[in-house]
C-alpha positions in Angstrom: 24.6 43.0 -89.4 21.6 41.5 -87.8 20.5 43.4 -84.7 20.1 41.3 -81.5 17.7 42.5 -78.9 17.7 41.2 -75.4 14.3 40.2 -74.0 13.4 42.1 -70.9 13.5 39.0 -68.7 16.9 37.8 -69.7 20.4 38.9 -68.6 22.3 41.5 -70.6 25.4 39.6 -71.7 27.3 42.7 -72.6 26.9 44.0 -69.0 28.2 40.7 -67.7 31.2 40.7 -70.1 32.2 44.2 -69.2 31.9 43.4 -65.5 34.0 40.3 -65.9 36.6 42.4 -67.7 36.6 45.1 -65.0 37.4 42.4 -62.4 40.8 42.1 -64.0 41.6 45.8 -63.4 40.2 45.7 -59.9 42.5 42.7 -59.1 45.6 44.4 -60.6 44.9 47.6 -58.7 44.4 45.9 -55.3 46.9 43.1 -55.3 49.8 45.4 -54.6 48.7 45.9 -51.0 48.6 42.1 -50.4 52.0 41.7 -52.0 53.6 44.4 -49.8 51.3 45.5 -46.9 54.3 47.3 -45.4 53.2 50.3 -47.6 49.9 50.6 -45.7 50.6 52.8 -42.8 48.5 52.9 -39.6 47.8 56.5 -40.4 45.8 55.5 -43.4 48.3 56.4 -46.2 49.1 53.9 -48.8 52.0 55.0 -51.0 52.6 53.2 -54.3 55.9 51.5 -54.8 58.2 52.9 -57.3 59.3 51.2 -60.5 58.0 50.7 -64.1 55.3 48.2 -63.1 53.9 50.6 -60.5 54.1 53.4 -63.1 52.2 51.5 -65.7 49.5 50.4 -63.2 49.1 54.0 -62.0 48.8 55.3 -65.5 46.5 52.7 -67.0 44.7 50.9 -64.1 44.3 52.9 -60.9 40.9 54.8 -60.6 39.8 53.4 -64.0 38.1 50.2 -63.2 36.1 51.1 -60.1 34.6 53.7 -62.4 33.4 50.9 -64.7 32.0 49.0 -61.8 30.2 52.0 -60.6 28.6 52.7 -64.0 27.5 49.1 -64.2 26.0 49.3 -60.7 23.8 52.1 -61.8 22.9 50.3 -65.0 22.1 47.1 -63.1 19.9 49.1 -60.7 17.5 49.8 -63.7 17.4 46.0 -64.5 16.6 45.3 -60.8 13.8 47.9 -60.9 12.3 46.2 -63.9 12.6 42.8 -62.2 10.8 44.1 -59.2 8.1 45.6 -61.3 7.6 42.3 -63.2 7.3 40.4 -59.9 4.9 43.0 -58.5 7.3 43.7 -55.6 8.3 47.0 -54.0 11.4 48.5 -55.6 12.1 50.5 -52.4 11.8 47.5 -50.1 13.9 45.3 -52.3 16.7 47.9 -52.6 16.8 48.7 -48.9 17.2 45.0 -48.2 19.8 44.6 -50.9 21.8 47.6 -49.6 21.7 46.2 -46.1 23.0 42.8 -47.2 25.7 44.4 -49.4 26.8 46.6 -46.4 27.2 43.6 -44.1 29.1 41.5 -46.7 31.3 44.5 -47.4 32.1 45.1 -43.8 33.1 41.5 -43.3 35.1 41.6 -46.4 36.9 44.8 -45.3 37.7 43.5 -41.8 38.7 39.9 -42.7 40.3 40.2 -46.1 40.6 43.5 -47.9 40.8 46.9 -46.2 40.0 48.7 -49.4 36.6 47.1 -49.7 34.1 49.3 -51.8 30.9 47.3 -51.2 30.0 49.3 -48.0 30.3 52.5 -50.1 28.1 51.0 -52.8 25.6 50.0 -50.3 25.3 53.6 -48.9 25.3 55.2 -52.3 22.7 52.7 -53.5 20.3 54.4 -51.0 21.1 57.7 -52.7 20.4 56.2 -56.1 17.1 54.8 -54.8 16.1 58.3 -53.8 17.0 59.6 -57.3 15.6 56.7 -59.3 12.9 58.8 -60.9 15.4 61.3 -62.4 15.0 61.6 -66.2 18.1 60.3 -68.1 19.2 63.8 -69.1 18.9 65.1 -65.5 20.9 62.2 -64.2 23.7 62.9 -66.7 23.7 66.6 -65.9 23.8 65.9 -62.1 26.6 63.4 -62.5 28.6 65.8 -64.7 28.1 68.5 -62.1 29.5 66.2 -59.4 32.6 65.4 -61.5 33.1 69.1 -62.3 32.9 70.2 -58.7 35.4 67.5 -57.6 37.8 68.6 -60.3 37.5 72.3 -59.4 38.0 71.6 -55.7 41.1 69.6 -56.3 42.4 72.2 -58.7 41.8 74.9 -56.1 43.7 72.9 -53.5 46.5 72.6 -56.0 46.6 76.3 -56.5 46.4 77.0 -52.8 49.2 74.6 -52.0 51.5 76.8 -54.2 51.1 79.6 -51.7 52.7 77.5 -49.0 55.6 75.3 -49.9 55.0 73.1 -46.9 51.3 72.5 -47.9 50.3 69.1 -49.2 53.5 67.5 -47.9 53.0 63.9 -47.0 54.8 62.8 -43.8 57.6 60.4 -44.7 56.7 56.7 -44.1 58.2 55.2 -40.9 60.4 52.2 -41.9 59.8 50.6 -38.5 56.0 51.0 -38.9 56.2 49.5 -42.4 58.3 46.5 -41.1 55.7 46.0 -38.4 52.9 45.9 -40.9 54.7 43.4 -43.0 55.5 41.3 -40.0 51.9 41.2 -38.9 50.6 40.4 -42.4 52.8 37.4 -42.7 53.0 36.3 -39.0 49.8 34.2 -38.8 46.0 34.5 -39.1 45.6 36.4 -35.8 48.5 38.7 -36.6 47.0 39.6 -40.0 43.6 40.1 -38.5 45.2 42.5 -36.0 46.6 44.5 -38.9 43.3 44.5 -40.6 41.5 45.9 -37.6 44.1 48.7 -37.3 44.1 49.7 -40.9 40.4 49.2 -42.0 38.9 52.3 -40.3 41.3 54.9 -41.7 41.4 53.2 -45.2 37.6 53.0 -45.3 37.4 56.7 -44.6 39.8 57.4 -47.5 37.8 55.1 -49.8 34.5 56.8 -49.0 35.9 60.3 -49.3 38.2 59.7 -52.3 35.9 57.5 -54.4 32.4 58.2 -53.1 31.6 61.4 -55.2 32.9 60.0 -58.4 31.2 56.6 -57.8 27.9 58.4 -57.3 28.3 60.3 -60.5 29.0 57.1 -62.3 25.9 55.5 -60.7 23.9 58.4 -62.3 25.5 57.9 -65.7 24.7 54.2 -65.4 21.1 55.0 -64.3 20.6 57.2 -67.4 22.1 54.5 -69.7 20.0 51.8 -68.2 16.8 53.8 -68.6 17.7 54.3 -72.3 18.6 50.5 -72.5 21.8 51.5 -74.1 23.6 48.2 -73.8 20.5 46.2 -74.7 20.0 47.9 -78.1 23.2 46.8 -79.8 22.4 48.9 -82.9 22.5 52.1 -80.9 25.8 51.8 -79.1 27.8 50.2 -81.9 28.0 53.3 -84.1 29.2 55.3 -81.1 32.1 53.1 -80.1 34.8 54.4 -82.5 34.3 58.0 -81.5 34.4 57.0 -77.8 37.7 55.2 -78.4 39.3 58.2 -80.2 38.2 60.7 -77.5 38.8 58.3 -74.5 42.3 57.2 -75.5 43.2 60.6 -76.9 42.5 62.4 -73.7 42.5 59.6 -71.1 45.9 58.2 -71.8 47.7 61.6 -71.4 45.8 62.1 -68.2 46.8 58.7 -66.9 50.4 59.4 -67.8 50.3 62.7 -66.0 48.8 61.0 -62.9 51.7 58.4 -62.9 54.3 61.2 -63.4 52.9 63.3 -60.5 52.1 60.5 -58.1 54.3 60.8 -55.0 55.2 64.4 -55.8 54.2 66.2 -52.7 52.4 69.5 -53.1 50.6 71.1 -56.1 51.7 68.8 -58.8 50.2 65.7 -57.2 46.9 67.5 -56.6 46.9 68.9 -60.1 47.4 65.4 -61.6 44.7 64.0 -59.4 42.3 66.8 -60.4 42.8 66.2 -64.0 42.6 62.5 -63.6 39.1 62.9 -62.1 37.9 63.7 -65.7 40.4 61.8 -67.9 40.0 58.5 -65.9 36.3 58.5 -66.9 37.3 59.0 -70.5 39.9 56.3 -70.4 37.5 53.9 -68.7 34.9 54.6 -71.4 37.5 53.8 -74.1 38.3 50.5 -72.4 34.7 49.6 -72.4 34.1 50.7 -76.0 37.1 48.6 -77.1 35.9 45.5 -75.3 32.4 45.8 -76.8 33.9 46.0 -80.3 36.1 43.0 -79.6 33.2 40.8 -78.3 31.1 41.8 -81.2 33.8 40.6 -83.6 34.9 37.7 -81.4 31.8 36.5 -79.4 34.0 33.8 -77.7 35.7 36.5 -75.8 32.4 37.7 -74.4 31.4 34.2 -73.5 34.7 33.7 -71.6 34.2 36.9 -69.6 30.5 36.8 -68.9 30.4 34.0 -66.3 32.7 35.9 -64.0 30.6 39.0 -64.5 27.5 37.1 -63.6 29.0 36.3 -60.2 31.0 39.5 -59.9 30.5 39.9 -56.1 31.7 36.3 -55.5 34.7 37.0 -57.7 35.5 40.3 -56.0 35.6 38.6 -52.6 37.3 35.5 -54.1 40.1 37.7 -55.4 40.8 38.9 -51.9 40.6 35.4 -50.4 43.1 33.9 -52.9 45.4 36.9 -52.5 45.3 36.5 -48.7 46.0 32.8 -49.0 49.1 33.5 -51.1 50.5 36.6 -49.5 49.4 36.7 -45.9 49.5 34.7 -42.7 46.2 33.1 -43.7 48.3 31.0 -46.0 51.8 31.0 -47.6 52.8 34.4 -46.3 54.7 35.5 -49.4 54.2 39.2 -48.9 57.3 41.2 -49.4 59.1 38.4 -51.2 58.0 38.7 -54.8 59.0 41.2 -57.5 56.4 43.5 -58.9 56.5 41.6 -62.2 56.0 38.3 -60.4 53.1 39.8 -58.5 51.4 40.7 -61.8 51.9 37.0 -62.8 50.1 35.9 -59.6 47.3 38.3 -60.5 47.0 36.7 -63.9 46.8 33.3 -62.4 44.2 34.3 -59.8 42.1 35.9 -62.5 42.3 32.9 -64.9 41.5 30.5 -62.1 38.4 32.5 -61.1 37.3 32.8 -64.7 37.4 29.0 -64.9 35.7 28.4 -61.5 32.9 30.9 -62.5 32.2 29.0 -65.7 32.3 25.6 -63.8 30.0 26.9 -61.0 27.4 28.3 -63.4 27.0 24.9 -65.1 25.2 23.7 -62.1 24.1 26.8 -60.3 22.1 29.9 -61.3 23.9 32.3 -58.8 27.2 32.6 -57.2 27.5 32.0 -53.4 27.4 35.7 -52.5 24.9 36.5 -55.2 22.7 33.8 -53.7 22.8 35.4 -50.3 22.1 38.8 -51.7 19.2 37.5 -53.7 17.7 35.8 -50.7 18.1 39.0 -48.7 16.8 41.2 -51.5 13.7 39.2 -52.1 13.0 38.8 -48.4 12.9 35.1 -48.7 
């Protein structure tokens, strides 16, 4: 097979395709809140609804796709460093401006549309990545692995400690009246939904930062190491590794996802133990997903071409998903929250994703950047 090498000044289409694929998982993981915001309590907890659809999403989707995005963020950081060097610009100044712009966009996104926004977290962790940009690839991998190991051990220790006290780790029962109020505000009208957003965003943001921050930083470092090795740009190097990644990733990641789904909602040590194990196995399953996609797009290039436009304008798609979900489920639009079955909600997610794939391709026929990417580029370049 002829080896294709990506010139330094062009986009890495494999990165765009993987990012476009990851957007589907992000949408499936997030849309449940929009569909039934009554499950988001004012104290910051967000229980997952019961049923087969929720079980499958927990096992196969939750915590897997933000891992892919985090890895790609670290990888793209190396591409941005090279772009700055080619332009003779300061990597530090560009990154600082980009992180500031990302934080502002994320805060607006979190307040107005989606309380689980992750862009503010990425903006802050981007500063940490900037400080560690000179790490050697091996050191970056070791550091990321240590972070994952420490998180796993801490959660495992909490699981063991909770066995000493039967009341430990017990989650307070959700208040039906509070859930009903949340649903009423979400569907009542634009100002009502905004009121709910302002109530829930601060506690949920804290949960996102604490719950996903350490793992996201570890994936940033893995992506940094891969980007410095140009792993996705040298197709001949990663292709021979993909079957092994699939065997290991699915062989260990799938049981870990099933355990997470089985223990979710189980108060006490079992839930903590499932979460601890998932810290490692979710990374393996996410890697298996990516390896499978790369093999598919190597055999069927049309699949990569279909996904890449969305990946090129990933930030616009991420915010666009939230906007469309709000227009369908909340008082910003139709107010259908609480009225659709879980399976119907997944159908809505498929329609949103398909629409945004098509819009991305149409947009890029006449524009080089997405709307949010254009703003970020202007801020990043200081122009």
